[in-house]
C-alpha positions in Angstrom: -104.0 -178.6 -27.2 -106.6 -177.3 -29.0 -108.4 -174.3 -26.9 -112.1 -174.5 -26.8 -112.2 -171.2 -29.0 -110.3 -173.5 -31.9 -112.3 -176.3 -32.0 -115.0 -173.7 -32.2 -113.4 -172.9 -35.7 -112.2 -175.8 -36.4 -116.1 -176.7 -36.4 -117.5 -174.0 -38.0 -119.6 -174.1 -40.5 -120.8 -177.6 -41.1 -123.9 -179.6 -39.0 -121.9 -179.4 -35.5 -121.1 -176.0 -35.8 -121.4 -174.1 -32.9 -121.8 -170.9 -31.2 -123.0 -170.2 -27.7 -125.7 -167.3 -28.2 -126.7 -164.9 -25.3 -128.5 -166.5 -22.4 -132.3 -165.6 -22.3 -133.9 -164.6 -18.8 -135.0 -167.1 -16.7 -138.8 -167.7 -16.9 -141.7 -168.4 -14.5 -142.1 -172.8 -15.7 -146.1 -172.9 -14.2 -145.6 -175.9 -12.5 -148.8 -178.1 -12.5 -148.8 -180.6 -10.0 -151.4 -183.3 -11.5 -152.5 -184.4 -7.7 -150.9 -187.8 -8.5 -147.7 -187.4 -7.7 -146.5 -186.4 -11.9 -145.9 -182.8 -11.7 -145.5 -181.0 -15.4 -142.8 -178.6 -15.5 -143.3 -176.9 -18.7 -141.2 -176.8 -22.2 -137.6 -176.8 -21.7 -137.1 -174.6 -25.3 -140.1 -173.8 -27.4 -138.0 -173.2 -31.2 -138.5 -174.9 -33.8 -135.5 -175.7 -36.9 -135.7 -175.3 -40.5 -135.9 -177.9 -42.6 -135.3 -175.7 -45.6 -136.4 -171.6 -46.9 -136.2 -170.0 -50.6 -137.3 -166.6 -51.1 -141.2 -167.3 -53.5 -143.3 -165.7 -54.8 -147.0 -165.3 -52.8 -150.0 -164.0 -53.8 -150.1 -160.3 -55.8 -146.4 -161.6 -57.2 -145.5 -160.6 -53.5 -142.3 -162.2 -52.7 -142.1 -164.5 -49.0 -139.5 -166.1 -47.6 -141.3 -169.4 -47.2 -139.4 -171.9 -44.4 -140.5 -175.7 -43.8 -140.6 -176.2 -40.3 -139.6 -178.7 -37.6 -140.3 -179.3 -33.9 -140.2 -182.2 -31.3 -143.5 -183.5 -33.6 -141.7 -183.7 -36.6 -142.3 -181.4 -40.2 -145.5 -179.9 -39.2 -145.8 -176.9 -41.2 -144.8 -174.3 -43.9 -143.7 -170.8 -42.7 -144.8 -167.8 -45.0 -142.7 -164.8 -43.7 -142.6 -161.0 -44.9 -139.4 -160.1 -45.4 -139.7 -156.2 -45.2 -142.0 -156.4 -42.0 -141.5 -159.9 -40.2 -145.4 -160.7 -41.2 -146.3 -164.5 -41.2 -148.7 -166.7 -41.9 -148.6 -170.8 -41.0 -150.1 -173.6 -43.2 -150.0 -176.8 -40.8 -148.8 -180.1 -42.8 -151.9 -182.0 -43.9 -150.7 -185.0 -42.7 -148.6 -185.9 -38.5 -145.5 -187.2 -39.1 -144.9 -190.4 -36.6 -141.3 -189.2 -34.8 -139.6 -186.0 -33.6 -137.0 -186.3 -36.4 -139.1 -187.6 -39.8 -139.5 -183.7 -41.4 -138.4 -182.4 -45.0 -135.4 -183.7 -45.6 -134.8 -182.1 -49.5 -136.8 -179.3 -51.1 -137.4 -177.6 -54.2 -138.8 -174.4 -55.4 -139.8 -174.8 -59.2 -139.5 -172.9 -62.2 -143.4 -173.3 -62.2 -143.4 -171.1 -58.8 -144.3 -174.4 -56.4 -142.9 -175.7 -53.6 -142.1 -179.7 -53.1 -140.8 -182.4 -50.5 -141.6 -185.7 -49.1 -141.4 -187.2 -45.7 -143.0 -189.7 -44.2 -144.9 -191.6 -46.5 -146.2 -187.8 -48.1 -145.3 -186.5 -51.3 -145.9 -182.9 -51.1 -146.7 -179.9 -53.7 -146.9 -176.4 -52.3 -148.6 -173.4 -54.6 -147.1 -170.5 -52.0 -149.5 -167.9 -54.6 -152.9 -169.6 -53.5 -151.2 -170.7 -49.8 -152.9 -174.5 -50.7 -151.5 -177.7 -50.7 -152.0 -178.3 -54.1 -151.2 -182.6 -54.0 -150.4 -184.5 -51.6 -150.1 -188.3 -51.9 -149.4 -191.7 -50.0 -146.6 -193.6 -50.5 -144.3 -196.5 -50.6 -140.4 -195.1 -49.8 -140.4 -193.4 -46.5 -138.7 -189.9 -47.5 -136.9 -187.8 -50.4 -133.0 -187.3 -49.5 -132.7 -184.9 -52.5 -134.8 -183.7 -55.2 -135.0 -181.9 -59.1 -136.5 -181.0 -62.0 -135.5 -182.2 -65.7 -136.4 -180.0 -68.5 -140.0 -180.9 -68.9 -140.3 -179.7 -65.8 -141.1 -183.1 -64.3 -139.8 -183.0 -60.7 -137.2 -186.2 -60.0 -136.6 -187.6 -56.1 -133.9 -190.6 -54.6 -135.8 -191.8 -51.4 -134.8 -193.1 -48.1 -133.8 -195.5 -47.0 -134.9 -198.0 -50.0 -133.0 -196.3 -53.5 -136.7 -196.0 -54.4 -136.6 -193.1 -57.6 -140.3 -191.6 -57.7 -141.5 -189.1 -60.1 -144.1 -186.3 -60.2 -145.1 -184.7 -63.7 -147.4 -181.2 -62.5 -149.0 -181.5 -66.0 -150.4 -184.6 -66.0 -150.5 -184.8 -61.5 -149.2 -188.2 -61.8 -146.8 -189.8 -59.1 -144.7 -192.6 -60.4 -142.9 -195.3 -58.4 -139.6 -197.1 -60.3 -139.1 -198.8 -57.2 -135.5 -199.5 -56.1 -132.1 -198.8 -58.3 -130.1 -201.0 -55.8 -130.6 -203.4 -53.4 -128.2 -203.4 -50.2 -128.3 -204.6 -46.3 -128.3 -201.3 -45.3 -130.6 -197.4 -45.8 -129.5 -196.3 -48.7 -129.2 -192.3 -48.8 -129.7 -191.2 -52.0 -128.1 -187.9 -51.7 -128.0 -186.7 -55.0 -130.4 -187.1 -58.5 -129.6 -185.2 -62.1 -130.9 -185.8 -65.1 -129.3 -185.2 -68.9 -131.3 -182.8 -71.3 -132.1 -186.7 -73.4 -134.3 -187.8 -69.8 -131.8 -189.7 -68.3 -131.8 -189.4 -64.4 -128.5 -190.6 -62.8 -128.2 -190.6 -58.6 -125.8 -191.8 -56.0 -125.9 -193.9 -53.3 -124.3 -193.6 -50.2 -123.7 -194.1 -47.4 -121.6 -197.2 -46.5 -120.5 -197.8 -49.8 -121.4 -195.3 -52.9 -122.8 -196.3 -56.1 -124.4 -194.4 -59.0 -127.1 -195.3 -61.4 -128.7 -194.2 -64.6 -132.6 -194.7 -64.8 -134.2 -194.4 -68.0 -137.8 -193.1 -66.8 -139.5 -194.4 -70.4 -137.9 -198.5 -70.2 -137.7 -198.2 -66.0 -133.8 -199.9 -67.5 -131.5 -198.9 -64.7 -127.6 -199.2 -65.7 -124.8 -198.8 -63.7 -122.1 -195.9 -63.9 -119.1 -197.4 -61.9 -118.1 -200.3 -62.1 -118.2 -202.4 -58.7 -114.7 -202.5 -57.9 -114.1 -198.8 -57.6 -117.0 -198.7 -55.0 -116.2 -196.8 -51.7 -117.5 -194.9 -48.6 -117.4 -191.0 -48.2 -118.8 -188.3 -50.3 -119.8 -188.6 -53.4 -119.4 -185.3 -56.5 -122.3 -184.6 -58.7 -124.1 -182.3 -60.9 -125.6 -181.3 -64.0 -124.0 -179.0 -66.1 -124.8 -176.5 -68.9 -124.2 -178.4 -71.5 -126.9 -180.7 -70.7 -124.9 -183.0 -69.7 -124.6 -185.0 -65.9 -120.4 -185.4 -64.0 -119.4 -187.1 -61.2 -116.9 -188.5 -59.1 -116.6 -191.4 -56.6 -114.9 -190.8 -52.9 -111.4 -192.5 -53.1 -108.2 -190.2 -54.3 -107.1 -191.2 -57.3 -111.1 -191.9 -59.0 -111.4 -190.1 -62.0 -114.1 -187.6 -63.0 -116.7 -189.5 -65.5 -119.2 -187.5 -67.9 -122.8 -189.4 -67.5 -124.8 -189.1 -70.9 -127.7 -190.8 -72.8 -127.5 -193.6 -69.7 -123.4 -194.3 -70.7 -120.6 -193.5 -68.5 -117.1 -191.8 -70.3 -114.1 -191.8 -67.7 -112.3 -187.8 -68.3 -109.1 -187.1 -67.8 -109.1 -183.8 -65.5 -111.7 -182.3 -63.6 -115.3 -180.5 -65.9 -114.7 -177.1 -66.9 -118.1 -176.8 -67.6 -120.6 -174.5 -66.0 -123.2 -176.2 -62.8 -126.7 -175.7 -63.8 -128.1 -173.4 -60.5 -131.7 -174.5 -58.9 -133.3 -173.8 -56.0 -133.2 -177.5 -54.7 -131.0 -178.6 -51.6 -131.0 -181.0 -48.6 -132.4 -179.6 -45.0 -131.7 -176.3 -43.7 -130.4 -175.2 -47.3 -131.7 -171.1 -47.6 -131.8 -169.6 -51.0 -132.8 -165.6 -50.3 -132.2 -163.6 -53.7 -135.1 -161.0 -53.2 -136.7 -159.7 -56.5 -134.9 -155.7 -55.8 -131.5 -157.3 -55.3 -131.3 -157.7 -51.8 -131.0 -161.0 -50.6 -131.9 -162.8 -47.0 -128.1 -163.9 -46.0 -129.1 -165.7 -42.6 -132.6 -167.3 -41.0 -132.0 -167.5 -37.6 -135.9 -169.6 -37.1 -134.9 -170.5 -33.4 -134.5 -167.0 -32.3 -137.1 -165.7 -34.4 -135.0 -162.9 -36.5 -133.6 -163.2 -40.6 -130.8 -160.8 -41.8 -131.5 -158.7 -45.2 -128.9 -157.6 -47.2 -128.9 -154.7 -49.8 -126.7 -154.3 -52.6 -124.6 -151.8 -50.8 -124.0 -154.4 -47.7 -126.2 -152.0 -45.5 -128.0 -154.6 -43.5 -131.5 -154.4 -41.9 -132.5 -157.6 -38.3 -136.4 -158.4 -39.4 -138.0 -160.1 -36.4 -141.0 -162.3 -36.6 -142.8 -164.8 -34.7 -143.8 -168.3 -35.3 -146.2 -171.8 -33.6 -143.9 -174.1 -32.3 -144.6 -177.1 -29.8 -141.0 -177.5 -28.4 -138.3 -179.1 -29.8 -137.3 -182.3 -28.7 -135.5 -183.1 -25.0 -132.3 -185.5 -25.5 -130.9 -185.9 -22.3 -131.5 -184.7 -18.5 -128.6 -185.0 -15.7 -128.8 -183.3 -12.3 -126.3 -180.7 -12.3 -123.5 -180.0 -9.9 -126.1 -176.9 -8.7 -128.8 -178.8 -8.7 -130.5 -177.7 -11.0 -132.0 -179.7 -13.5 -130.0 -179.8 -17.0 -131.7 -180.9 -20.3 -130.3 -181.0 -24.0 -133.1 -180.2 -26.8 -132.1 -181.2 -30.6 -132.6 -179.6 -33.5 -132.4 -176.2 -32.6 -129.9 -177.7 -29.4 -130.9 -176.0 -26.6 -128.9 -175.7 -23.2 -132.0 -175.4 -20.6 -132.1 -175.3 -16.9 -135.1 -176.1 -14.7 -134.8 -174.8 -11.0 -136.8 -176.9 -8.9 -136.7 -174.5 -6.1 -138.0 -171.3 -8.0 -139.8 -173.0 -10.7 -137.7 -171.2 -13.4 -136.2 -172.7 -16.8 -133.3 -170.7 -18.2 -132.2 -171.7 -21.9 -129.1 -171.2 -23.5 -129.2 -171.8 -26.8 -126.3 -173.3 -29.0 -125.5 -174.1 -32.4 -125.6 -177.8 -33.5 -127.1 -181.0 -33.6 -128.0 -182.4 -29.7 -126.2 -183.3 -27.0 -127.1 -187.0 -26.4 -125.7 -187.0 -23.2 -124.5 -185.5 -20.2 -122.7 -185.7 -16.9 -120.7 -183.8 -13.8 -117.3 -184.4 -12.9 -115.3 -182.1 -10.4 -118.6 -179.1 -10.4 -118.5 -179.1 -14.1 -121.1 -180.1 -16.8 -119.8 -182.0 -19.4 -121.8 -182.8 -22.6 -121.0 -185.4 -26.0 -122.8 -183.7 -28.8 -123.7 -185.2 -31.9 -122.2 -185.0 -34.6 -118.3 -185.5 -34.4 -118.9 -186.6 -30.5 -117.7 -183.1 -29.7 -117.1 -182.7 -26.0 -118.7 -179.5 -24.2 -117.9 -178.1 -21.1 -120.1 -175.6 -19.1 -119.6 -174.0 -15.8 -122.9 -173.3 -13.4 -121.2 -170.7 -11.9 -120.0 -168.5 -14.2 -122.1 -166.5 -17.0 -122.9 -167.8 -20.6 -120.4 -166.8 -23.0 -119.6 -166.9 -26.6 -117.8 -169.5 -27.3 -116.6 -169.7 -23.6 -119.2 -171.4 -21.3 -120.2 -173.7 -22.6 -117.0 -174.7 -24.7 -115.7 -176.9 -27.2 -113.1 -179.2 -25.2 -112.4 -181.7 -28.1 -113.7 -183.8 -31.3 -113.9 -187.3 -32.1 -114.3 -187.1 -35.6 -115.8 -190.1 -36.9 -114.6 -192.3 -34.5 -117.6 -191.2 -32.3 -120.9 -189.4 -34.5 -123.2 -190.1 -32.3 -122.9 -190.3 -28.9 -124.4 -193.0 -26.5 -122.7 -192.5 -23.1 -120.8 -190.2 -21.4 -119.2 -190.9 -18.0 -117.2 -189.5 -15.3 -114.5 -191.5 -13.4 -114.4 -191.7 -9.4 -111.0 -189.7 -9.5 -112.7 -186.4 -9.8 -110.4 -186.0 -13.4 -111.5 -188.2 -16.1 -114.8 -188.1 -18.5 -115.5 -191.2 -20.8 -117.0 -190.7 -24.3 -118.2 -193.6 -26.4 -120.7 -193.9 -28.8 -121.6 -195.3 -33.0 -118.9 -193.7 -35.7 -119.7 -191.4 -38.5 -121.9 -192.3 -41.7 -121.4 -195.4 -43.7 -119.3 -196.6 -41.4 -119.2 -199.8 -38.8 -117.9 -199.9 -34.9 -117.2 -197.2 -33.1 -115.1 -196.0 -30.2 -113.9 -193.9 -27.4 -112.5 -190.8 -25.9 -111.0 -190.1 -22.4 -110.5 -186.3 -21.8 -108.4 -185.3 -18.7 -110.2 -182.5 -17.4 -106.8 -181.2 -15.4 -104.7 -181.3 -18.3 -107.3 -180.6 -21.0 -105.6 -183.6 -22.9 -107.8 -186.4 -24.8 -106.8 -189.7 -26.0 -108.8 -192.0 -28.4 -109.2 -195.2 -28.7 -110.7 -196.7 -32.3 -113.3 -199.9 -31.7 -110.6 -202.2 -33.3 -108.8 -201.1 -29.8 -111.7 -202.3 -28.1 -114.6 -205.1 -29.6 -113.8 -204.7 -33.5 -117.5 -203.9 -35.7 -119.2 -202.4 -31.9 -119.7 -199.6 -30.4 -119.5 -199.0 -26.9 -123.9 -198.1 -26.0 -123.7 -198.5 -21.7 -120.3 -198.1 -19.5 -119.6 -198.3 -15.6 -116.8 -197.9 -13.6 -115.7 -201.3 -11.8 -115.0 -201.5 -7.6 -111.5 -202.0 -8.7 -110.8 -198.6 -11.1 -111.4 -200.9 -14.9 -113.9 -200.0 -16.9 -117.4 -201.8 -17.6 -118.9 -202.0 -21.3 -121.6 -202.9 -22.9 -122.0 -202.9 -26.9 -124.8 -202.4 -29.5 -123.8 -204.5 -33.1 -125.1 -201.0 -34.6 -123.2 -199.3 -37.1 -123.1 -195.7 -38.0 -125.9 -194.4 -39.7 -126.3 -195.8 -42.9 -123.7 -198.2 -42.0 -123.3 -201.9 -42.6 -124.5 -204.1 -39.1 -121.3 -206.8 -39.5 -121.8 -207.9 -35.5 -123.7 -210.8 -35.3 -124.2 -210.2 -30.8 -123.4 -207.5 -28.6 -120.7 -208.0 -26.1 -119.9 -207.3 -22.5 -116.3 -206.3 -21.8 -114.0 -205.4 -19.3 -110.9 -203.0 -20.3 -107.9 -202.3 -17.6 -107.2 -198.5 -16.0 -105.9 -196.5 -17.8 -104.5 -199.0 -19.8 -108.0 -199.6 -21.8 -106.8 -203.0 -22.3 -109.4 -205.3 -22.7 -108.9 -208.4 -20.4 -112.5 -209.9 -20.8 -115.4 -210.0 -23.4 -117.9 -211.9 -24.2 -121.4 -212.8 -25.2 -123.5 -212.9 -22.4 -126.8 -212.8 -24.1 -127.0 -214.9 -27.1 -129.2 -213.3 -30.0 -129.0 -209.8 -28.8 -128.0 -206.7 -29.9 -127.3 -204.1 -27.7 -127.0 -203.2 -24.0 -128.6 -200.1 -22.9 -127.9 -199.6 -19.4 -125.5 -200.5 -16.7 -125.0 -199.7 -13.3 -122.7 -200.7 -10.1 -125.4 -201.9 -7.1 -124.2 -201.3 -3.7 -123.6 -204.7 -3.4 -120.7 -204.7 -6.0 -122.4 -206.8 -9.0 -123.2 -204.8 -12.2 -126.7 -204.4 -12.9 -127.8 -203.8 -17.0 -130.6 -204.1 -19.3 -130.5 -204.9 -22.5 -132.2 -203.5 -26.1 -135.0 -206.0 -25.4 -135.5 -205.2 -21.7 -133.6 -207.7 -20.4 -132.8 -207.3 -16.9 -129.0 -208.8 -15.7 -126.5 -209.0 -13.4 -122.9 -210.0 -13.8 -120.8 -210.7 -11.4 -117.4 -209.2 -13.0 -114.9 -211.1 -10.2 -116.7 -214.7 -11.6 -116.9 -213.6 -14.8 -120.8 -215.1 -14.8 -124.8 -213.9 -15.2 -126.1 -214.3 -11.9 -129.7 -213.4 -12.5 -131.5 -212.8 -16.0 -135.5 -212.2 -16.9 -138.0 -210.2 -19.2 -138.8 -206.5 -17.2 -140.8 -206.0 -20.3 -142.9 -208.8 -19.7 -143.7 -207.0 -16.9 -143.8 -203.4 -17.6 -143.9 -202.9 -21.2 -141.6 -200.9 -24.2 -138.1 -200.2 -22.6 -137.6 -196.4 -22.9 -134.6 -194.1 -23.6 -133.2 -191.7 -26.5 -129.7 -192.4 -28.1 -127.8 -192.0 -25.0 -130.4 -194.6 -23.7 -129.8 -193.4 -19.4 -132.8 -194.9 -17.8 -131.6 -195.8 -15.0 -131.3 -194.0 -11.5 -129.6 -194.8 -7.9 -131.5 -193.5 -5.1 -129.9 -192.7 -1.3 -131.3 -195.7 -0.4 -129.6 -198.3 -2.8 -132.2 -198.9 -5.0 -132.9 -199.1 -8.7 -134.8 -196.8 -10.0 -136.2 -197.0 -13.1 -138.0 -195.6 -16.3 -140.0 -197.5 -18.7 -142.2 -196.0 -21.4 -145.5 -196.1 -19.4 -144.3 -196.9 -16.3 -141.6 -196.0 -13.0 -140.4 -199.3 -11.5 -138.2 -200.4 -8.7 -135.1 -202.5 -8.3 -133.7 -204.0 -5.5 -129.9 -205.1 -5.7 -128.8 -208.0 -3.6 -132.3 -209.1 -3.9 -132.9 -208.4 -7.9 -136.9 -208.0 -7.0 -138.8 -205.3 -8.8 -142.2 -203.6 -8.3 -144.1 -201.3 -10.6 -144.3 -197.9 -8.3 -146.9 -195.9 -10.1 -148.0 -195.6 -14.2 -146.8 -192.3 -16.6 -149.6 -190.3 -17.4 -147.1 -189.5 -20.6 -144.7 -191.8 -22.5 -141.2 -191.5 -20.4 -139.7 -191.3 -24.0 -135.9 -189.7 -22.4 -134.4 -189.6 -19.0 -133.0 -190.0 -16.2 -132.1 -187.5 -12.9 -133.2 -188.4 -9.6 -133.0 -185.4 -7.1 -134.4 -184.8 -3.6 -136.7 -187.8 -4.3 -138.5 -186.9 -7.6 -137.3 -188.7 -10.6 -137.5 -186.4 -14.3 -138.1 -187.5 -17.5 -139.1 -186.3 -20.7 -141.9 -186.3 -23.2 -141.5 -184.6 -26.4 -140.7 -181.6 -25.2 -141.8 -181.4 -22.2 -140.0 -182.5 -18.6 -142.1 -184.5 -16.2 -141.0 -185.7 -12.7 -142.6 -188.2 -10.0 -142.5 -187.8 -6.6 -141.2 -191.0 -5.4 -143.3 -192.1 -2.0 -140.6 -193.7 -0.1 -137.8 -190.8 -0.7 -140.4 -187.7 -0.1 
């Protein structure tokens, strides 16, 4: 079994490369009591994330680091940082994102000195010399996944989710959409775009079943570059060589290298010995830090507001800077063993703790994506992190310590990439994590972790319900595990199953002894709770409330709560029900808080929320806590006060 430190080393360097930074001091929350039972406690973590950065030539030929910014509102602007003084100027995005995850996924700094990106159905050109957005155009497809510049200075982009190829000519100011180069029944990721010196444009499409295509910009003709039989999932390689040709390779171990030129593909006998053309273009979070005087910005820590500048002799200077932020998106909330309200933000990942007695936040930055779900087992806090389903443990009685508290315990790899639930069993020693698989895959598995022995057991979807992923878990009175599935695949994957199921697995063998479609036509079960009467209470993805008698193996009640209370809520681990000390279930909806009575199945709206309740849920001392964007809110339940 790997230690926490070795797990950190194993996953370092990727999106899931995590590293704890020293906790910041507690700060007064200054909660705002609205007088209607609702209290706004404050922002969990006032931090943002870089979505790509490059040294550019600004006004008066001064070098500045240009950083695309993202907070819980999405991509909200561009920050220009002086690498010597840390002075900044902020340029607000000329349009608004509709979701916190919508922000630049690619960027380019052109040879003519302009910055380009594309997201939220908008193509953007920015001139850092004038500090102005010089071209903004609404488009048909959603956002770009890769950007390149051809020999004539035309900007090319590959678009998500429909694989459109688009171009922008800076000379004529014409934006052109060539339409899709491929059609699939899953979202498509054009993760590379390259051009040859004759003007042909090439792209590879992921994630489920990769492909490569060539586009003739003059005629609009599209040609496949690989045979249908050679398509596969995994990582594709594609790049422009200094000889003016484009090279690529499909993911299979025995896949040959191919050279692409004038819209034709030629199979090679070995890896090409051709230098790559370098351009200032990358996916999100890329950093191009070379300064004109030979120094280089070798590290950008946007959340904490500093960067490291290194000279030719290796001497380092830390430059601090400020930036505006509405705070990072909150992904999960839970009551900790120390009776604080713990929450996780995403992009960047921060673990914060709100103390209801002292009215203070403690904010601990962590490297990684986001903790989708948290639970308490044996007086310690456990969290499930996107990506790779990293399981972490935090002991509130100890001071935060680098790579130790919280510490990484185990990785799920591609079996669980995006966690959806984490369950602490009543035996006091096991934690179960489930979720959807890696990018392009279908069917997620399960990790069972023994906190006493630090041992893990992994189950693939074929061991549970094939082509399904488990989204909701509960422990039955006899110790068995009941799970509700989703047919949703990993990101960019293909949905194969047609309906979600409810299943029961024996503990500890995890042998599935019952599985059934209890809600025909429904794609996911989002919530499961065992009531005081021993029945299983559930909520599906369309707001249907159901009650399942697990002993009789039958649904004994079913009705739509959305018809009464509107849209359901919940994040990537959609826990929106909390069991009260009076045995009632308290449920969050986007715009309402509802009580459900086990036994009678009656329900009643307690209050309309002043803001959308997007993520939950934590119930502590008569107050139900939820999050809206980056803010922590609570409501005092009258009968529990």
